[in-house]
OpenMM code with the backbone's topology and positions (N, CA, C; nanometers):
from openmm import Vec3, app, unit

residues = "MET GLU ARG SER PHE SER GLU GLU LEU TRP VAL TYR ARG LYS ALA GLU ALA GLN ILE MET ASP CYS ARG GLN VAL THR PHE SER PRO GLU LYS SER GLN GLN ARG ILE ASP ASN ALA LEU GLN VAL PHE PRO ARG LYS LEU LEU MET ARG LEU LEU ALA PHE ALA LEU HIS LEU LEU GLY ALA ARG ARG LYS GLU VAL ALA ALA LEU VAL GLU MET PRO GLU GLU SER VAL LYS THR LEU LEU ARG LEU VAL SER LEU ASP GLY PHE ALA ALA LEU ARG ASP ARG ARG CYS GLY ALA SER VAL THR ARG GLN ALA ASN ARG PRO THR MET ARG".split()
positions = [
    Vec3(8.6911, 3.6241, 9.5654),
    Vec3(8.7771, 3.6762, 9.6700),
    Vec3(8.7057, 3.7918, 9.7413),
    Vec3(8.6966, 3.7848, 9.8735),
    Vec3(8.6272, 3.8847, 9.9526),
    Vec3(8.7214, 4.0007, 9.9850),
    Vec3(8.6709, 4.1252, 9.9733),
    Vec3(8.7524, 4.2432, 10.0016),
    Vec3(8.7273, 4.2903, 10.1440),
    Vec3(8.8305, 4.3403, 10.2086),
    Vec3(8.8162, 4.3935, 10.3443),
    Vec3(8.7553, 4.5332, 10.3371),
    Vec3(8.7084, 4.5819, 10.4517),
    Vec3(8.6483, 4.7152, 10.4581),
    Vec3(8.7465, 4.8212, 10.4116),
    Vec3(8.8743, 4.8121, 10.4564),
    Vec3(8.9729, 4.9131, 10.4177),
    Vec3(8.9993, 4.9101, 10.2679),
    Vec3(8.9915, 4.7943, 10.2061),
    Vec3(9.0107, 4.7861, 10.0617),
    Vec3(8.8976, 4.8546, 9.9864),
    Vec3(8.7786, 4.8542, 10.0432),
    Vec3(8.6644, 4.9166, 9.9779),
    Vec3(8.6769, 5.0683, 9.9757),
    Vec3(8.7563, 5.1257, 10.0652),
    Vec3(8.7734, 5.2706, 10.0709),
    Vec3(8.8709, 5.3211, 9.9648),
    Vec3(8.9476, 5.2347, 9.9075),
    Vec3(9.0501, 5.2737, 9.8111),
    Vec3(9.0115, 5.2290, 9.6719),
    Vec3(9.0268, 5.3167, 9.5769),
    Vec3(9.0079, 5.2847, 9.4364),
    Vec3(9.1454, 5.2980, 9.3720),
    Vec3(9.1933, 5.1907, 9.3105),
    Vec3(9.3267, 5.1931, 9.2514),
    Vec3(9.3178, 5.2328, 9.1047),
    Vec3(9.3893, 5.3378, 9.0686),
    Vec3(9.3939, 5.3813, 8.9294),
    Vec3(9.5234, 5.3366, 8.8639),
    Vec3(9.6353, 5.3683, 8.9249),
    Vec3(9.7667, 5.3319, 8.8750),
    Vec3(9.8455, 5.2776, 8.9926),
    Vec3(9.9600, 5.2214, 8.9658),
    Vec3(10.0418, 5.1660, 9.0722),
    Vec3(10.0815, 5.2729, 9.1735),
    Vec3(10.1067, 5.3958, 9.1279),
    Vec3(10.1520, 5.4981, 9.2218),
    Vec3(10.0426, 5.5939, 9.2679),
    Vec3(9.9241, 5.5890, 9.2121),
    Vec3(9.8178, 5.6821, 9.2495),
    Vec3(9.6984, 5.6068, 9.3070),
    Vec3(9.6548, 5.6506, 9.4250),
    Vec3(9.5399, 5.5904, 9.4902),
    Vec3(9.4400, 5.6998, 9.5248),
    Vec3(9.3134, 5.6674, 9.5172),
    Vec3(9.2086, 5.7622, 9.5536),
    Vec3(9.1285, 5.7023, 9.6683),
    Vec3(9.1084, 5.7819, 9.7731),
    Vec3(9.0303, 5.7366, 9.8875),
    Vec3(8.8848, 5.7776, 9.8651),
    Vec3(8.7963, 5.6822, 9.8687),
    Vec3(8.6538, 5.7064, 9.8481),
    Vec3(8.5846, 5.7082, 9.9846),
    Vec3(8.5429, 5.8272, 10.0295),
    Vec3(8.4839, 5.8427, 10.1628),
    Vec3(8.3321, 5.8512, 10.1606),
    Vec3(8.2715, 5.8175, 10.0489),
    Vec3(8.1254, 5.8311, 10.0393),
    Vec3(8.0511, 5.7401, 10.1353),
    Vec3(8.1103, 5.6285, 10.1747),
    Vec3(8.0419, 5.5357, 10.2640),
    Vec3(8.0885, 5.5486, 10.4091),
    Vec3(8.1762, 5.6430, 10.4361),
    Vec3(8.2247, 5.6637, 10.5724),
    Vec3(8.1208, 5.7444, 10.6491),
    Vec3(8.0892, 5.7010, 10.7698),
    Vec3(7.9948, 5.7730, 10.8552),
    Vec3(8.0732, 5.8675, 10.9452),
    Vec3(8.0347, 5.9946, 10.9442),
    Vec3(8.1003, 6.0946, 11.0270),
    Vec3(8.0080, 6.1344, 11.1415),
    Vec3(8.0633, 6.1497, 11.2598),
    Vec3(7.9866, 6.1888, 11.3771),
    Vec3(8.0181, 6.3342, 11.4121),
    Vec3(7.9194, 6.4247, 11.4047),
    Vec3(7.9440, 6.5640, 11.4417),
    Vec3(7.9912, 6.5786, 11.5872),
    Vec3(7.9388, 6.4947, 11.6761),
    Vec3(7.9779, 6.5023, 11.8170),
    Vec3(8.1243, 6.4614, 11.8349),
    Vec3(8.1626, 6.3493, 11.7728),
    Vec3(8.3023, 6.3034, 11.7822),
    Vec3(8.3955, 6.4037, 11.7160),
    Vec3(8.3526, 6.4597, 11.6044),
    Vec3(8.4335, 6.5599, 11.5361),
    Vec3(8.4620, 6.6775, 11.6287),
    Vec3(8.3579, 6.7282, 11.6949),
    Vec3(8.3755, 6.8419, 11.7848),
    Vec3(8.4697, 6.8070, 11.8999),
    Vec3(8.4527, 6.6890, 11.9577),
    Vec3(8.5407, 6.6463, 12.0676),
    Vec3(8.6852, 6.6389, 12.0203),
    Vec3(8.7067, 6.5814, 11.9034),
    Vec3(8.8423, 6.5634, 11.8514),
    Vec3(8.9059, 6.6964, 11.8141),
    Vec3(8.8266, 6.7873, 11.7570),
    Vec3(8.8794, 6.9203, 11.7251),
    Vec3(8.9142, 6.9940, 11.8538),
    Vec3(8.8280, 6.9860, 11.9554),
    Vec3(8.8570, 7.0493, 12.0849),
    Vec3(8.9866, 6.9947, 12.1440),
    Vec3(9.0059, 6.8632, 12.1347),
    Vec3(9.1296, 6.8022, 12.1852),
    Vec3(9.2503, 6.8500, 12.1051),
    Vec3(9.2365, 6.8571, 11.9749),
    Vec3(9.3474, 6.9015, 11.8898),
    Vec3(9.3833, 7.0470, 11.9179),
    Vec3(9.2836, 7.1288, 11.9536),
    Vec3(9.3098, 7.2697, 11.9840),
    Vec3(9.3906, 7.2877, 12.1123),
    Vec3(9.4027, 7.1819, 12.1913),
    Vec3(9.4885, 7.1868, 12.3093),
    Vec3(9.6360, 7.1795, 12.2700),
    Vec3(9.6628, 7.1335, 12.1483),
    Vec3(9.7998, 7.1132, 12.1015),
    Vec3(9.8351, 7.2072, 11.9859),
    Vec3(9.7404, 7.2279, 11.8941),
    Vec3(9.7653, 7.3090, 11.7754),
    Vec3(9.6976, 7.4448, 11.7876),
    Vec3(9.7614, 7.5512, 11.7369),
    Vec3(9.6900, 7.6786, 11.7252),
    Vec3(9.5720, 7.6611, 11.6295),
    Vec3(9.4625, 7.7310, 11.6547),
    Vec3(9.3405, 7.7150, 11.5756),
    Vec3(9.3656, 7.7347, 11.4257),
    Vec3(9.4387, 7.8380, 11.3913),
    Vec3(9.4613, 7.8681, 11.2503),
    Vec3(9.5351, 7.7533, 11.1803),
    Vec3(9.6350, 7.6969, 11.2459),
    Vec3(9.7092, 7.5844, 11.1881),
    Vec3(9.6185, 7.4629, 11.1722),
    Vec3(9.5381, 7.4348, 11.2735),
    Vec3(9.4482, 7.3200, 11.2668),
    Vec3(9.3492, 7.3354, 11.1518),
    Vec3(9.2933, 7.4546, 11.1353),
    Vec3(9.1981, 7.4773, 11.0264),
    Vec3(9.2658, 7.4623, 10.8906),
    Vec3(9.3910, 7.5045, 10.8800),
    Vec3(9.4643, 7.4876, 10.7542),
    Vec3(9.4903, 7.3399, 10.7261),
    Vec3(9.5256, 7.2653, 10.8299),
    Vec3(9.5459, 7.1211, 10.8132),
    Vec3(9.4165, 7.0536, 10.7663),
    Vec3(9.3058, 7.0899, 10.8314),
    Vec3(9.1768, 7.0320, 10.7932),
    Vec3(9.1376, 7.0715, 10.6508),
    Vec3(9.1647, 7.1957, 10.6135),
    Vec3(9.1339, 7.2403, 10.4770),
    Vec3(9.2112, 7.1569, 10.3756),
    Vec3(9.3385, 7.1348, 10.4017),
    Vec3(9.4188, 7.0560, 10.3089),
    Vec3(9.3702, 6.9112, 10.3039),
    Vec3(9.3384, 6.8533, 10.4196),
    Vec3(9.2897, 6.7149, 10.4233),
    Vec3(9.1569, 6.7017, 10.3485),
    Vec3(9.0655, 6.7959, 10.3696),
    Vec3(8.9370, 6.7921, 10.2991),
    Vec3(8.9569, 6.8047, 10.1480),
    Vec3(9.0497, 6.8893, 10.1094),
    Vec3(9.0829, 6.9038, 9.9665),
    Vec3(9.1340, 6.7715, 9.9102),
    Vec3(9.2242, 6.7052, 9.9843),
    Vec3(9.2776, 6.5768, 9.9388),
    Vec3(9.1677, 6.4726, 9.9235),
    Vec3(9.0673, 6.4799, 10.0090),
    Vec3(8.9576, 6.3832, 10.0044),
    Vec3(8.8544, 6.4156, 9.8966),
    Vec3(8.8730, 6.5289, 9.8292),
    Vec3(8.7885, 6.5593, 9.7152),
    Vec3(8.6808, 6.6635, 9.7368),
    Vec3(8.6787, 6.7273, 9.8531),
    Vec3(8.5764, 6.8291, 9.8785),
    Vec3(8.6002, 6.9516, 9.7899),
    Vec3(8.4930, 7.0157, 9.7513),
    Vec3(8.5032, 7.1376, 9.6707),
    Vec3(8.5553, 7.2512, 9.7574),
    Vec3(8.6304, 7.3425, 9.6930),
    Vec3(8.6915, 7.4545, 9.7656),
    Vec3(8.5892, 7.5368, 9.8416),
    Vec3(8.4745, 7.5620, 9.7814),
    Vec3(8.3709, 7.6427, 9.8464),
    Vec3(8.3238, 7.5755, 9.9747),
    Vec3(8.3055, 7.4430, 9.9711),
    Vec3(8.2622, 7.3680, 10.0888),
    Vec3(8.3725, 7.3635, 10.1944),
    Vec3(8.4966, 7.3466, 10.1495),
    Vec3(8.6101, 7.3466, 10.2424),
    Vec3(8.6161, 7.4808, 10.3144),
    Vec3(8.6060, 7.5884, 10.2387),
    Vec3(8.6123, 7.7228, 10.2972),
    Vec3(8.5043, 7.7424, 10.4035),
    Vec3(8.3847, 7.6960, 10.3760),
    Vec3(8.2755, 7.7100, 10.4727),
    Vec3(8.3036, 7.6272, 10.5985),
    Vec3(8.3539, 7.5064, 10.5816),
    Vec3(8.3780, 7.4194, 10.6965),
    Vec3(8.4883, 7.4712, 10.7880),
    Vec3(8.5930, 7.5280, 10.7296),
    Vec3(8.7058, 7.5747, 10.8122),
    Vec3(8.6992, 7.7245, 10.8398),
    Vec3(8.5879, 7.7854, 10.7974),
    Vec3(8.5627, 7.9274, 10.8227),
    Vec3(8.6757, 8.0160, 10.7707),
    Vec3(8.7113, 7.9931, 10.6434),
    Vec3(8.8119, 8.0734, 10.5749),
    Vec3(8.7500, 8.1241, 10.4449),
    Vec3(8.7931, 8.2408, 10.3972),
    Vec3(8.7467, 8.2853, 10.2654),
    Vec3(8.7923, 8.1859, 10.1581),
    Vec3(8.7101, 8.1688, 10.0563),
    Vec3(8.7431, 8.0728, 9.9504),
    Vec3(8.8761, 8.1061, 9.8835),
    Vec3(8.9046, 8.2328, 9.8634),
    Vec3(9.0318, 8.2720, 9.8012),
    Vec3(9.1512, 8.2359, 9.8910),
    Vec3(9.1327, 8.2418, 10.0219),
    Vec3(9.2401, 8.2019, 10.1145),
    Vec3(9.2662, 8.0518, 10.1059),
    Vec3(9.1595, 7.9752, 10.0910),
    Vec3(9.1754, 7.8298, 10.0746),
    Vec3(9.2494, 7.8021, 9.9445),
    Vec3(9.2111, 7.8726, 9.8397),
    Vec3(9.2771, 7.8558, 9.7092),
    Vec3(9.4261, 7.8870, 9.7204),
    Vec3(9.4601, 7.9961, 9.7882),
    Vec3(9.6003, 8.0339, 9.8077),
    Vec3(9.6727, 7.9297, 9.8918),
    Vec3(9.6091, 7.8844, 9.9993),
    Vec3(9.6690, 7.7824, 10.0853),
    Vec3(9.7026, 7.6570, 10.0048),
    Vec3(9.6092, 7.6105, 9.9241),
    Vec3(9.6304, 7.4889, 9.8460),
    Vec3(9.7431, 7.5070, 9.7441),
    Vec3(9.7498, 7.6250, 9.6840),
    Vec3(9.8579, 7.6527, 9.5893),
    Vec3(9.9928, 7.6519, 9.6599),
    Vec3(10.0002, 7.7164, 9.7757),
    Vec3(10.1259, 7.7225, 9.8500),
    Vec3(10.1695, 7.5859, 9.9022),
    Vec3(10.0739, 7.5071, 9.9491),
    Vec3(10.1076, 7.3727, 9.9974),
    Vec3(10.1605, 7.2875, 9.8827),
    Vec3(10.1030, 7.3041, 9.7635),
    Vec3(10.1518, 7.2256, 9.6496),
    Vec3(10.2922, 7.2682, 9.6082),
    Vec3(10.3300, 7.3922, 9.6388),
    Vec3(10.4649, 7.4412, 9.6059),
    Vec3(10.5662, 7.4155, 9.7171),
    Vec3(10.5254, 7.4409, 9.8432),
    Vec3(10.6192, 7.4415, 9.9557),
    Vec3(10.6010, 7.3280, 10.0547),
    Vec3(10.4975, 7.2480, 10.0397),
    Vec3(10.4757, 7.1370, 10.1316),
    Vec3(10.4248, 7.1840, 10.2668),
    Vec3(10.4581, 7.1069, 10.3693),
    Vec3(10.4061, 7.1295, 10.5043),
    Vec3(10.4362, 7.2692, 10.5568),
    Vec3(10.5510, 7.3249, 10.5220),
    Vec3(10.5899, 7.4577, 10.5713),
    Vec3(10.4878, 7.5644, 10.5329),
    Vec3(10.4134, 7.5427, 10.4254),
    Vec3(10.3149, 7.6414, 10.3803),
    Vec3(10.1938, 7.6491, 10.4716),
    Vec3(10.1765, 7.5530, 10.5609),
    Vec3(10.0599, 7.5539, 10.6499),
    Vec3(10.0733, 7.6554, 10.7627),
    Vec3(10.1940, 7.6940, 10.7948),
    Vec3(10.2108, 7.7919, 10.9027),
    Vec3(10.1814, 7.9320, 10.8519),
    Vec3(10.1537, 8.0221, 10.9423),
    Vec3(10.1250, 8.1609, 10.9079),
    Vec3(10.2577, 8.2300, 10.8804),
    Vec3(10.2807, 8.2694, 10.7577),
    Vec3(10.4087, 8.3293, 10.7183),
    Vec3(10.4260, 8.4699, 10.7737),
    Vec3(10.3181, 8.5321, 10.8172),
    Vec3(10.3275, 8.6675, 10.8713),
    Vec3(10.3929, 8.6699, 11.0085),
    Vec3(10.4057, 8.5542, 11.0724),
    Vec3(10.4623, 8.5489, 11.2072),
    Vec3(10.6140, 8.5627, 11.2073),
    Vec3(10.6778, 8.5617, 11.0931),
    Vec3(10.8238, 8.5701, 11.0884),
    Vec3(10.8849, 8.4384, 11.1287),
    Vec3(10.9720, 8.4414, 11.2286),
    Vec3(11.0350, 8.3188, 11.2772),
    Vec3(10.9288, 8.2266, 11.3334),
    Vec3(10.9567, 8.0990, 11.3258),
    Vec3(10.8556, 8.0031, 11.3730),
    Vec3(10.8288, 8.0237, 11.5214),
    Vec3(10.7023, 8.0348, 11.5520),
    Vec3(10.6587, 8.0550, 11.6896),
    Vec3(10.5858, 7.9292, 11.7333),
    Vec3(10.6275, 7.8735, 11.8455),
    Vec3(10.5577, 7.7561, 11.8958),
    Vec3(10.4719, 7.7962, 12.0134),
    Vec3(10.3575, 7.7358, 12.0221),
    Vec3(10.2624, 7.7673, 12.1285),
    Vec3(10.2753, 7.6620, 12.2369),
    Vec3(10.2949, 7.7067, 12.3584),
    Vec3(10.2977, 7.6150, 12.4712),
    Vec3(10.1556, 7.5962, 12.5187),
    Vec3(10.1026, 7.4801, 12.4928),
    Vec3(9.9655, 7.4509, 12.5326),
    Vec3(9.9659, 7.3644, 12.6567),
    Vec3(9.8644, 7.3830, 12.7383),
    Vec3(9.8473, 7.2938, 12.8534),
    Vec3(9.7905, 7.1636, 12.8015),
    Vec3(9.8746, 7.0628, 12.7976),
    Vec3(9.8288, 6.9342, 12.7481),
    Vec3(9.7514, 6.8621, 12.8551),
    Vec3(9.6416, 6.7995, 12.8162),
    Vec3(9.5633, 6.7253, 12.9159),
    Vec3(9.6460, 6.6086, 12.9696),
    Vec3(9.6281, 6.5821, 13.0975),
    Vec3(9.7019, 6.4721, 13.1584),
    Vec3(9.6303, 6.3416, 13.1331),
    Vec3(9.7067, 6.2371, 13.1174),
    Vec3(9.6498, 6.1034, 13.0984),
    Vec3(9.6108, 6.0479, 13.2329),
    Vec3(9.4944, 5.9924, 13.2429),
    Vec3(9.4482, 5.9351, 13.3712),
    Vec3(9.4314, 5.7880, 13.3605),
] * unit.nanometer
topology = app.Topology()
chain = topology.addChain("A")
for resn in residues:
    res = topology.addResidue(resn, chain)
    for name in ("N", "CA", "C"):
        topology.addAtom(name, app.Element.getBySymbol(name[0]), res)
């Protein structure tokens, strides 16, 4: 039986737990920069970096490497991961801001 490409990215351990294996995924630094620039039109930089830190952690990156990639101190990444595991998505926002503040960004127009 032949496996599809998407099946090769997943390693099944238990019925409820799956691990994504990204070792064979090719990443483009140019596309990454373009996509991050586009995301910054919608998300505040700090929130985007926290989202990326959490995603990199989920994919198995070491905390030290995550911290370097998202330009955060390693202890801040450690705290972020602990808070996200306790509070979920709400932990990604900056708690020092008090009430939730939304940023009105100029969204690019579709052409």
